[in-house]
C-alpha positions in Angstrom: 9.5 -13.1 -8.0 7.7 -10.6 -6.6 9.1 -6.7 -4.9 7.1 -4.7 -2.3 7.0 -0.9 -3.8 4.9 0.6 -1.8 2.6 0.3 1.8 -0.5 2.4 2.4 -1.6 1.8 6.1 -4.4 3.5 8.3 -2.3 2.1 11.0 1.1 4.6 11.2 2.3 2.3 14.3 2.2 -1.1 13.0 4.6 -0.3 9.4 7.5 -0.1 8.8 10.5 -1.1 6.2 12.5 -0.5 3.4 9.3 0.4 0.6 7.9 3.9 1.1 5.0 4.0 3.3 1.5 6.0 2.9 -0.3 7.0 5.9 -4.4 7.6 5.2 -6.4 9.1 7.7 -9.1 6.3 7.5 -10.7 3.7 4.9 -11.5 5.5 1.9 -8.6 7.5 1.6 -6.6 3.8 2.3 -8.6 3.0 -1.2 -8.1 5.5 -3.2 -4.3 6.0 -2.2 -3.8 2.4 -3.0 -5.7 2.5 -6.4 -4.1 5.6 -7.7 -0.4 4.4 -6.6 -1.3 1.3 -8.5 -2.0 2.4 -11.3 1.1 5.1 -11.0 3.5 2.5 -10.2 1.8 -0.6 -12.4 1.6 -3.0 -9.5 -0.9 -4.8 -8.0 -2.3 -3.8 -4.6 -2.8 -6.4 -2.3 -5.2 -5.4 0.8 -4.6 -7.3 4.2 -7.2 -6.7 5.8 -5.7 -5.0 8.6 -5.9 -1.6 7.5 -2.9 -1.7 5.4 -2.9 -2.2 1.2 1.0 -3.2 0.1 1.9 -2.4 -3.4 3.2 -5.1 -5.4 5.4 -5.3 -8.4 5.1 -9.4 -9.8 8.5 -10.0 -11.9 
């Protein structure tokens, strides 16, 4: 079982839902924010290759 714990995206208009959403200004900020949250949340970052990275906690 897996749980999406956060979403980081450069595309504010393309994301939504129940998980916390972080909007990045560019690809560099997207990566920095995602990998920092990955460590803080003890989650795995998965790049969707469309300007969005989801952070998932696998149970």
